C-alpha positions in Angstrom: 65.1 31.0 0.5 62.4 29.9 -2.0 62.3 26.3 -3.1 63.4 25.7 -6.7 60.7 24.3 -9.0 63.0 21.3 -9.7 63.0 20.4 -5.9 59.3 20.8 -5.7 58.8 18.5 -8.7 61.1 15.9 -7.1 59.1 16.0 -3.9 55.9 15.6 -5.8 57.3 12.7 -7.7 58.6 11.0 -4.5 55.2 11.6 -2.9 53.4 10.0 -5.8 55.7 7.0 -5.7 55.1 6.6 -2.0 51.4 6.8 -2.5 51.5 4.1 -5.2 53.8 2.0 -3.0 51.4 2.3 0.0 48.5 1.3 -2.2 50.4 -1.7 -3.5 51.3 -2.8 0.0 47.6 -2.5 0.9 46.5 -4.5 -2.1 49.1 -7.2 -1.5 48.2 -7.5 2.1 44.5 -8.0 1.2 45.5 -10.5 -1.5 47.7 -12.3 1.1 44.8 -12.4 3.6 42.5 -13.8 1.0 45.0 -16.4 -0.2 45.6 -17.5 3.4 41.8 -17.9 4.0 41.5 -19.9 0.8 44.4 -22.1 1.8 42.8 -22.8 5.2 39.4 -23.6 3.5 41.1 -25.9 1.0 43.1 -27.6 3.9 39.8 -28.3 5.8 38.2 -29.6 2.6 41.1 -31.8 1.9 41.0 -33.2 5.4 37.3 -33.9 5.0 37.8 -35.7 1.7 40.6 -37.8 3.1 38.3 -38.9 6.0 35.5 -39.7 3.5 38.0 -41.7 1.4 39.1 -43.7 4.4 35.5 -44.4 5.3 34.7 -45.6 1.8 37.9 -47.8 1.8 36.8 -49.4 5.1 33.3 -50.1 3.8 34.6 -51.6 0.6 37.0 -53.8 2.5 34.2 -54.9 4.8 32.0 -55.7 1.8 34.9 -57.8 0.3 35.2 -59.7 3.6 31.5 -60.4 3.7 31.4 -61.5 0.0 34.3 -63.9 0.6 32.6 -65.2 3.7 29.3 -65.8 1.7 31.3 -67.3 -1.1 33.1 -69.8 1.2 29.8 -70.7 2.9 28.0 -71.4 -0.4 
């Protein structure tokens, strides 16, 4: 029994939708991978900045202690 043109059109439409859906899934997967890499990079950068901030705070506190010591000896 030959397929009706309407059925062929429906299959073609469904096939097109599936192709677009597959492409969307690939794009979203790539975007997700990229965002995860960016998040990891930002997390490492944040950790480094926190460590530098802690070092700076320690140095400032040490300078304050030395200045107070010099001030009390003067």
